[in-house]
C-alpha positions in Angstrom: 129.8 160.3 151.9 130.4 164.0 151.0 132.4 164.6 154.2 134.3 161.4 153.7 135.7 162.8 150.4 136.5 166.2 151.9 133.5 168.4 151.4 132.5 170.8 154.2 129.7 169.3 156.3 127.3 172.1 155.5 127.5 171.7 151.7 128.4 167.9 151.4 124.8 166.8 150.7 124.2 169.5 148.1 127.4 168.8 146.3 126.8 165.1 146.1 123.2 165.7 145.0 124.5 167.8 142.1 126.7 164.9 140.9 123.9 162.3 141.4 121.4 164.4 139.3 124.0 165.0 136.6 123.9 168.8 137.0 127.7 168.6 137.7 130.2 166.1 136.6 132.9 165.1 139.1 136.5 165.5 138.1 138.8 162.4 138.0 140.3 163.1 141.4 136.9 163.3 143.1 135.7 160.2 141.3 138.8 158.4 142.5 138.2 159.6 146.1 134.5 158.5 146.0 135.6 155.1 144.6 138.1 154.7 147.3 135.5 155.5 150.0 133.0 153.1 148.5 135.7 150.4 147.8 134.9 150.2 144.1 136.7 150.9 140.8 136.4 154.5 139.6 135.0 153.2 136.3 132.0 151.7 138.3 131.0 155.3 139.2 131.5 156.9 135.8 129.0 156.9 132.9 130.5 154.1 131.0 132.2 154.7 127.7 130.9 151.7 125.8 133.6 152.3 123.1 136.0 150.8 125.6 135.9 147.2 126.7 136.1 148.2 130.4 133.3 150.7 130.0 131.2 148.0 128.2 131.9 145.6 131.1 130.6 148.1 133.6 127.5 148.6 131.5 126.9 144.8 131.6 127.4 144.8 135.4 124.7 147.4 135.7 122.4 145.4 133.5 123.1 142.4 135.8 122.1 144.6 138.8 119.0 146.2 137.2 117.6 143.5 134.9 119.1 140.3 136.3 121.3 139.7 133.3 123.3 136.6 133.7 126.4 135.3 132.0 126.7 131.6 131.2 128.4 129.2 128.7 126.8 127.1 126.0 128.7 125.0 123.5 131.9 126.7 124.5 130.6 130.2 123.9 129.8 132.9 126.5 126.1 133.8 126.5 124.2 136.6 128.2 120.7 135.9 129.3 117.7 137.7 130.7 115.1 135.7 132.6 111.5 136.6 132.3 111.2 135.7 136.0 113.4 138.6 137.2 110.5 141.1 137.4 108.6 143.4 135.1 111.7 145.4 133.9 113.5 142.2 133.0 110.4 140.8 131.2 110.1 144.0 129.2 113.8 144.0 128.3 113.4 140.3 127.2 110.6 141.3 124.9 112.8 144.0 123.3 115.6 141.6 122.9 113.3 139.1 121.2 112.2 141.9 118.8 115.9 142.6 118.0 116.5 138.9 117.4 113.6 138.7 115.1 115.1 141.5 113.0 118.5 139.9 113.1 117.0 136.6 112.0 115.2 138.3 109.1 118.5 139.9 108.0 120.3 136.6 108.2 117.6 134.9 106.2 117.7 137.6 103.5 114.1 138.8 104.3 115.3 142.3 104.9 118.3 144.3 103.7 121.1 145.6 105.8 119.8 149.1 105.3 116.3 148.0 106.6 118.0 146.3 109.6 120.1 149.4 110.3 117.0 151.7 110.0 115.2 149.4 112.5 118.1 149.7 115.0 118.9 153.4 114.6 115.2 154.5 115.0 114.3 151.9 117.6 111.5 151.7 118.8 109.8 153.6 116.0 109.8 150.6 113.5 109.3 147.9 116.1 106.1 146.1 115.3 106.3 143.5 118.0 105.2 145.7 120.8 102.7 148.5 121.3 104.1 151.8 122.6 101.7 154.2 124.2 102.2 157.5 126.0 100.6 157.6 129.4 99.6 160.9 131.0 101.4 161.7 134.2 99.7 160.9 137.5 99.4 164.6 138.2 97.6 165.2 134.8 95.4 162.2 135.4 94.4 163.4 138.9 93.7 166.9 137.6 91.4 165.6 134.8 89.6 163.2 137.1 89.0 166.1 139.5 87.9 168.5 136.8 85.4 166.0 135.4 84.3 164.4 138.7 80.8 165.9 138.4 80.3 164.7 134.9 81.5 161.2 135.8 78.9 161.0 138.6 76.1 162.1 136.3 77.0 159.4 133.7 76.5 156.6 136.3 
């Protein structure tokens, strides 16, 4: 891919890796060249600007690819849906969307104020009480601890 957009062969992989990891941001002309080679819109390669309708659409397309988001119609209105059957990530997103709907319903019913609703949204997931959030140690830390306490674990059995 790097050579297809004009990078020298010896540095093409490194240059593309820098863009993929975010350590460098491609200029518009490079984004356009990459898009042409991949036969996609340049906006599909950019971090979407959700303040624009096109950027928001590309965000929704990504959600379709990653979480199985689908677009449908009900009662003449367009609806976005996430199915719990689209894997673990989709199921977890669905739980988060249910939590959001719960707060929106409370606001609509007058059970919470707009300030409370905004606080819930702006600090999400801090005030979300519908799910438990835990920090899990990295696999490396877990392996190190198991190794360090292996003798003690065997004695306790």
